[in-house]
NUKOL-211156 format. One line per 4 residues: number of its first residue (from 0); their letters; for each residue z, x, y of N, C-alpha, C. Coordinates in steps of 0.2 Angstrom, whole numbers. Layout:
NUM) a) Z/X/Y/Z/X/Y/Z/X/Y | ...
//
This chain:
0) mhip) -1/3/-6/-1/-2/1/1/4/7 | -4/9/7/-3/17/11/-8/11/17 | -7/11/23/-11/7/27/-15/13/32 | -19/11/32/-25/16/35/-25/16/43
4) dgfl) -29/19/46/-31/18/54/-33/12/54 | -32/10/60/-38/2/62/-34/-3/59 | -30/-4/55/-27/-11/53/-23/-15/56 | -19/-10/60/-14/-11/63/-15/-10/72
8) dtkt) -13/-17/76/-13/-18/82/-8/-12/85 | -11/-9/91/-6/-2/96/2/-6/97 | 3/-12/98/7/-15/100/14/-14/91 | 9/-18/86/11/-15/79/15/-9/78
12) lvta) 7/-5/79/10/3/78/16/7/80 | 15/6/88/20/8/93/30/4/89 | 29/0/89/36/-5/85/37/-1/79 | 33/-3/74/35/2/68/37/9/69
16) aaas) 35/12/73/35/19/74/41/19/76 | 45/17/81/49/15/84/55/15/81 | 53/8/74/59/7/71/62/12/67 | 55/16/66/56/22/57/58/27/62
20) gati) 58/30/69/61/35/72/67/34/71 | 70/28/75/77/28/74/83/25/69 | 79/21/61/82/24/56/80/30/53 | 77/35/55/78/43/52/83/44/55
24) ayav) 83/44/63/88/48/65/97/46/60 | 97/40/62/102/36/58/105/39/51 | 97/39/47/98/42/42/101/48/41 | 97/53/44/99/62/45/108/61/47
28) rkan) 110/58/52/118/57/55/123/55/48 | 119/48/46/125/46/39/123/51/33 | 116/54/31/118/61/26/120/68/27 | 123/68/36/125/75/37/132/72/34
32) kefe) 137/67/34/142/66/31/144/66/26 | 137/65/21/139/64/14/135/71/10 | 133/74/14/128/80/11/132/87/7 | 130/88/-1/133/92/-2/128/100/-3
36) ekda) 129/105/-4/124/111/-6/120/108/-13 | 124/106/-19/118/103/-23/113/99/-21 | 113/94/-16/108/91/-14/100/93/-13 | 102/98/-9/97/102/-7/89/103/-12
40) plmg) 88/105/-16/86/106/-22/85/101/-25 | 90/93/-28/86/89/-30/82/87/-26 | 83/83/-19/79/82/-16/74/85/-15 | 72/91/-16/66/94/-18/62/92/-23
44) vlaa) 64/92/-29/61/94/-35/59/84/-34 | 64/81/-34/63/73/-31/56/71/-29 | 59/74/-22/52/72/-19/44/74/-23 | 45/81/-27/40/81/-29/35/77/-36
48) fifa) 43/74/-39/42/69/-47/39/61/-40 | 41/60/-36/41/53/-34/31/56/-32 | 32/60/-28/24/62/-25/17/61/-30 | 23/66/-36/18/65/-42/16/60/-45
52) aqml) 20/56/-47/20/48/-49/15/43/-46 | 16/43/-41/10/40/-36/5/41/-36 | 3/46/-38/-5/47/-40/-6/44/-45 | -2/42/-48/-5/38/-56/-5/32/-54
56) nfpv) -10/30/-53/-13/22/-52/-12/19/-58 | -9/15/-59/-10/9/-66/-14/2/-64 | -18/0/-69/-23/-5/-67/-19/-12/-67 | -20/-16/-65/-13/-22/-65/-19/-29/-69
60) aggt) -22/-33/-64/-27/-37/-66/-32/-36/-62 | -37/-40/-64/-43/-43/-59/-47/-35/-56 | -44/-31/-59/-49/-24/-54/-44/-22/-50 | -39/-23/-51/-36/-20/-45/-29/-16/-48
64) sghf) -26/-11/-46/-22/-7/-49/-13/-7/-43 | -12/-2/-46/-5/-1/-42/-2/6/-43 | 3/6/-39/5/15/-42/13/14/-39 | 17/20/-41/24/19/-40/24/22/-33
68) vgga) 29/16/-32/32/19/-24/40/25/-24 | 44/22/-28/50/29/-29/55/27/-25 | 53/22/-22/60/25/-15/65/19/-18 | 66/13/-25/71/11/-28/74/19/-33
72) laai) 70/21/-34/72/29/-39/76/34/-36 | 73/34/-28/75/40/-25/83/39/-24 | 86/29/-22/91/28/-20/96/29/-25 | 94/27/-32/99/27/-35/103/35/-37
76) llgp) 100/39/-37/97/45/-38/103/48/-33 | 101/47/-28/103/51/-22/107/46/-15 | 108/41/-17/110/36/-10/106/34/-4 | 107/31/-2/100/28/0/101/33/9
80) wkai) 103/36/11/102/41/17/98/45/16 | 99/49/9/94/56/7/89/53/3 | 89/46/3/83/45/-1/78/44/4 | 79/39/9/75/40/15/71/45/16
84) lvml) 76/52/18/73/58/19/69/62/14 | 70/60/7/64/62/2/59/57/3 | 58/53/2/54/48/3/49/48/11 | 52/50/16/48/53/23/44/59/20
88) svis) 46/63/17/42/70/15/37/71/9 | 37/65/6/33/63/3/28/57/4 | 30/56/9/24/48/14/21/54/19 | 22/58/22/21/62/26/17/69/23
92) vqal) 19/71/19/14/75/13/7/71/13 | 7/64/10/1/61/8/-4/61/12 | 1/58/19/-5/58/26/-8/65/29 | -4/68/31/-6/75/32/-9/80/29
96) lfgd) -9/79/23/-12/85/19/-19/82/14 | -18/73/11/-23/69/8/-27/64/10 | -25/64/15/-26/58/22/-25/50/18 | -21/51/17/-18/46/11/-13/41/15
100) ggis) -16/37/20/-13/33/25/-15/34/35 | -16/31/36/-18/32/41/-14/37/46 | -16/42/50/-11/43/55/-7/41/59 | -11/36/65/-6/28/70/-3/26/63
104) alga) -7/25/58/0/19/53/4/24/49 | 6/31/50/13/34/50/19/31/49 | 18/29/55/25/27/56/28/19/51 | 22/15/52/24/9/48/22/11/43
108) niln) 20/17/39/19/17/31/25/21/28 | 30/25/33/35/24/33/41/20/32 | 41/15/38/46/8/38/45/6/33 | 39/4/28/38/-1/22/40/6/18
112) mail) 37/12/15/39/14/7/47/20/11 | 48/21/14/52/28/16/59/25/18 | 59/18/19/66/14/23/66/10/21 | 61/4/19/62/-3/18/66/0/11
116) spla) 59/1/8/60/1/-1/66/3/-4 | 68/10/0/75/13/-6/81/7/0 | 81/6/5/88/2/5/87/-3/1 | 82/-7/1/81/-13/-3/83/-11/-9
120) gywv) 81/-5/-11/83/-5/-17/87/-4/-20 | 92/-2/-16/99/3/-16/103/-1/-19 | 102/-8/-11/110/-15/-12/107/-20/-18 | 100/-22/-22/100/-24/-24/104/-20/-33
124) yrli) 102/-13/-32/105/-10/-36/112/-9/-37 | 114/-9/-34/123/-8/-35/126/-15/-33 | 121/-20/-33/125/-29/-32/124/-31/-42 | 117/-27/-45/117/-29/-52/119/-22/-56
128) srks) 120/-17/-54/122/-12/-59/127/-14/-62 | 132/-19/-56/141/-18/-60/140/-25/-68 | 134/-24/-69/132/-27/-74/128/-26/-79 | 125/-22/-77/120/-19/-81/117/-14/-77
132) vtgg) 116/-6/-80/114/-2/-74/107/-1/-76 | 105/-3/-85/95/-3/-83/93/-10/-80 | 97/-15/-80/95/-21/-78/93/-19/-69 | 99/-15/-65/99/-14/-60/94/-11/-57
136) afta) 93/-6/-62/88/-1/-60/80/-6/-60 | 78/-10/-66/74/-12/-67/70/-18/-61 | 76/-20/-58/77/-28/-55/75/-23/-47 | 79/-16/-44/79/-12/-39/72/-11/-38
140) glvs) 69/-8/-43/60/-6/-42/56/-12/-39 | 56/-19/-43/54/-23/-43/53/-26/-36 | 60/-25/-34/61/-29/-28/59/-26/-20 | 62/-20/-23/60/-12/-16/51/-12/-14
144) tiva) 46/-17/-20/41/-17/-18/39/-21/-16 | 41/-26/-19/40/-31/-15/43/-31/-8 | 48/-29/-5/49/-28/3/44/-27/4 | 43/-19/2/40/-16/5/32/-19/6
148) alac) 30/-22/2/22/-25/2/26/-33/8 | 28/-35/7/31/-41/12/29/-39/21 | 34/-32/21/33/-29/27/27/-27/29 | 24/-24/24/15/-23/26/10/-27/29
152) alel) 12/-35/26/9/-40/26/11/-46/33 | 17/-43/36/18/-47/40/16/-40/46 | 16/-36/45/13/-30/48/6/-33/52 | 3/-35/46/-4/-35/47/-6/-43/52
156) tasg) -1/-45/50/-1/-53/50/-1/-53/61 | 7/-48/62/5/-47/68/2/-45/72 | -2/-40/67/-10/-37/70/-15/-40/73 | -15/-48/68/-21/-53/68/-25/-48/64
160) tapf) -24/-45/61/-29/-43/55/-31/-47/51 | -26/-52/49/-24/-59/41/-21/-64/42 | -23/-68/44/-17/-74/42/-11/-74/41 | -6/-74/42/1/-77/38/0/-80/32
164) aivv) -4/-86/33/-4/-90/25/-11/-87/22 | -13/-83/21/-17/-80/18/-14/-73/16 | -12/-69/21/-11/-62/18/-2/-60/17 | 1/-65/16/9/-64/15/8/-66/7
168) plmt) 6/-74/5/6/-75/0/1/-69/-7 | -4/-66/-2/-8/-63/-8/-3/-54/-8 | 0/-53/-4/3/-48/-1/6/-46/-7 | 11/-51/-7/19/-55/-12/14/-55/-19
172) gwhv) 11/-57/-20/13/-59/-28/6/-55/-30 | 2/-51/-28/0/-44/-30/5/-39/-32 | 9/-38/-27/15/-35/-27/21/-34/-31 | 20/-42/-34/27/-46/-39/24/-41/-46
176) ligl) 16/-42/-48/13/-39/-51/15/-29/-51 | 12/-27/-47/14/-20/-48/23/-19/-49 | 26/-22/-43/32/-20/-46/36/-22/-53 | 33/-23/-59/36/-24/-63/34/-18/-64
180) gega) 28/-14/-64/28/-10/-68/32/-2/-64 | 32/-5/-56/38/-1/-55/45/-1/-57 | 47/-7/-56/54/-8/-62/54/-5/-71 | 47/-5/-72/49/-3/-79/48/4/-79
184) itma) 45/8/-71/47/16/-73/53/18/-70 | 54/15/-66/62/17/-64/68/14/-70 | 70/10/-75/71/8/-79/70/13/-85 | 64/16/-85/62/20/-92/66/27/-86
188) tity) 65/29/-82/68/35/-79/76/36/-78 | 78/29/-77/86/30/-76/90/31/-85 | 87/26/-88/88/27/-94/88/32/-99 | 83/37/-99/83/42/-100/86/48/-97
192) llkv) 87/46/-91/95/50/-88/100/48/-89 | 103/44/-93/109/42/-96/112/46/-100 | 103/45/-106/104/48/-111/108/56/-111 | 101/60/-105/102/67/-108/107/69/-99
196) rpdl) 108/65/-94/114/68/-90/113/61/-84 | 122/59/-88/122/51/-86/125/55/-78 | 129/61/-78/133/62/-72/126/61/-66 | 119/62/-66/117/63/-61/115/53/-59
200) vnrt) 115/50/-64/113/43/-62/121/39/-58 | 127/45/-61/134/43/-57/132/46/-50 | 130/53/-48/128/56/-44/138/62/-45 | 141/63/-51/147/63/-50/146/72/-53
204) atpd) 140/76/-52/138/82/-55/133/86/-51 | 133/92/-51/128/95/-48/121/97/-55 | 117/96/-52/110/98/-53/109/104/-57 | 109/106/-66/110/113/-65/100/115/-64
208) kasl) 101/122/-66/94/125/-66/89/120/-71 | 90/121/-77/90/117/-82/86/111/-78 | 91/105/-77/87/98/-74/83/100/-66 | 83/104/-64/77/104/-58/71/108/-61
212) vafg) 71/112/-64/65/114/-69/62/109/-72 | 66/106/-76/65/98/-80/59/94/-74 | 63/92/-70/59/87/-62/52/90/-62 | 54/99/-60/48/100/-55/42/101/-62
216) gvaa) 46/103/-67/38/103/-74/36/98/-75 | 40/91/-78/37/85/-75/32/82/-70 | 36/85/-62/30/82/-59/23/87/-58 | 24/94/-60/17/95/-61/13/96/-67
220) flal) 17/96/-72/13/89/-78/9/84/-76 | 13/79/-72/9/72/-70/5/74/-65 | 5/78/-60/-2/80/-56/-8/84/-57 | -7/89/-63/-11/94/-65/-16/90/-71
224) visp) -11/86/-75/-15/84/-83/-16/78/-81 | -10/74/-80/-13/65/-81/-14/62/-74 | -13/66/-70/-17/63/-62/-24/61/-64 | -28/64/-66/-35/63/-66/-37/58/-70
228) fass) -33/55/-74/-34/49/-78/-33/44/-76 | -28/44/-70/-27/35/-66/-32/30/-66 | -33/26/-63/-34/20/-63/-37/21/-56 | -47/20/-57/-49/20/-50/-50/13/-47
232) fpdg) -47/8/-48/-49/2/-46/-45/2/-38 | -45/-2/-34/-44/-3/-29/-35/-6/-30 | -31/-2/-25/-22/-3/-24/-23/-12/-21 | -14/-13/-21/-16/-21/-19/-20/-22/-12
236) lehi) -16/-18/-8/-19/-18/-2/-26/-19/0 | -30/-14/-3/-38/-14/-4/-42/-17/-7 | -38/-21/-12/-40/-27/-15/-40/-33/-8 | -35/-31/-7/-35/-39/-4/-38/-37/5
240) aett) -40/-33/6/-44/-29/12/-51/-32/11 | -51/-31/5/-59/-30/3/-64/-40/2 | -56/-43/0/-58/-50/-4/-58/-55/3 | -52/-52/9/-51/-56/13/-56/-55/18
244) gfin) -60/-49/20/-63/-46/22/-63/-42/29 | -54/-40/29/-54/-34/35/-54/-27/32 | -58/-27/27/-60/-18/26/-61/-15/31 | -68/-17/32/-72/-14/36/-68/-11/46
248) kgts) -62/-14/44/-58/-12/51/-55/-4/52 | -55/-4/45/-53/5/43/-58/9/46 | -53/13/48/-55/19/50/-53/26/49 | -52/33/50/-50/38/49/-49/42/56
252) lfsa) -42/43/59/-43/47/65/-40/55/63 | -41/56/59/-38/63/55/-42/68/50 | -45/73/50/-49/76/45/-43/80/39 | -41/77/36/-37/78/31/-38/86/27
256) fipg) -34/91/25/-36/96/23/-36/95/16 | -36/89/11/-38/90/3/-38/82/5 | -44/81/6/-47/74/6/-47/71/0 | -43/62/0/-45/61/-8/-43/64/-13
260) ytmp) -37/68/-11/-34/71/-19/-38/72/-23 | -43/78/-20/-51/80/-23/-49/90/-19 | -47/93/-22/-47/100/-20/-54/104/-19 | -55/105/-11/-61/106/-10/-65/112/-14
264) glge) -73/113/-17/-76/118/-20/-75/118/-24 | -71/112/-30/-72/113/-35/-75/106/-38 | -81/102/-33/-83/98/-36/-79/89/-37 | -81/87/-40/-79/78/-41/-72/76/-47
268) ggla) -71/80/-53/-70/80/-58/-63/81/-59 | -60/80/-64/-52/78/-64/-49/86/-63 | -54/92/-63/-51/98/-60/-48/97/-57 | -52/98/-50/-50/94/-41/-46/91/-42
272) tgva) -46/84/-45/-39/81/-43/-34/84/-46 | -33/87/-52/-26/90/-55/-25/95/-51 | -28/98/-49/-27/105/-45/-22/104/-37 | -28/97/-33/-24/96/-28/-20/92/-30
276) glvg) -18/87/-33/-10/86/-35/-5/92/-37 | -7/95/-39/-2/102/-39/-2/106/-34 | -4/105/-29/-5/109/-23/0/103/-19 | -1/99/-20/3/93/-16/11/93/-20
280) vlit) 14/95/-25/20/95/-30/22/100/-26 | 19/105/-24/22/113/-24/23/111/-14 | 19/107/-11/21/107/-3/27/101/-4 | 26/96/-9/32/92/-8/37/93/-10
284) igig) 38/100/-13/46/103/-17/47/108/-9 | 43/109/-7/48/116/-2/48/112/5 | 45/104/7/47/101/12/51/97/11 | 54/93/4/59/90/5/64/94/6
288) yvia) 65/101/1/68/106/1/72/109/9 | 66/108/12/67/109/20/70/106/24 | 69/101/23/72/94/26/79/95/24 | 81/97/17/88/94/15/91/100/19
292) kavr) 89/107/18/92/112/21/94/111/30 | 89/108/30/91/107/39/97/102/40 | 97/97/37/102/92/36/108/96/35 | 107/102/29/115/104/28/117/109/34
296) rrss) 112/113/36/114/117/43/117/114/51 | 114/108/49/116/102/55/123/100/53 | 125/98/46/132/95/45/135/102/46 | 134/109/44/137/114/44/141/116/52
300) vrs) 136/113/56/136/117/63/139/112/66 | 140/106/65/144/99/68/151/100/64 | 151/101/59/159/104/54/163/108/57
//
């Protein structure tokens, strides 16, 4: 549901950017109070894992695909405020390096996927996990996707891009289906971690080097080996834009360094996609870690 340039009008872009900026500043302050040294490497590898998982579009129905967002998973493992910072690194790398989501719409995409998604996922998980941790993880993934999609639909409506009565039901309906996949992936990941490292789910222990290497290794494998086999069907937003006629509003205001997740000079095949994904994983690890260390330094200065 990455919104490209051209879909939103100026007032909506500015409003979304202002809301994102204010919330990120608040998230940094909140993260300062709870930040621990162990968080920096985990935030880096988790950002890379989410980035790689987002590359794996899966078919939904009717020639449409969806992809993992990861906001709920990040919030379950890190809490909502650090999750926002992790998702900020993912969405920013996607836009700046790969052109996935417009530069003018970056504030809106951050608001939808990096802020609303983890916040919604976290509170749903906290409520339901009292009865069932895995059920809470599944529901958190589902609800977080629907909330992000609904926000996207309202932004399109506010911009006059599509009527409320059309775009809201379509975006919500398609992303209920996509959210089922999000919930399943979130639940499967949490279920596995509960078996091998329940302390990570409970946020009571420091991730060891083996856990960090495992997260990073899985991210690299998904990006390099699995991503070339991802579905080529349009995602939910793109499908709706095509069927309702506003797809031509999309523009590109920025030339990405690796456009379309295809590494320049390697053709158009799976190798180009895999190498591009691996580069993205490495950069996302670095940016996620740098953001975490910056928060840590600010926390140390203030204390």
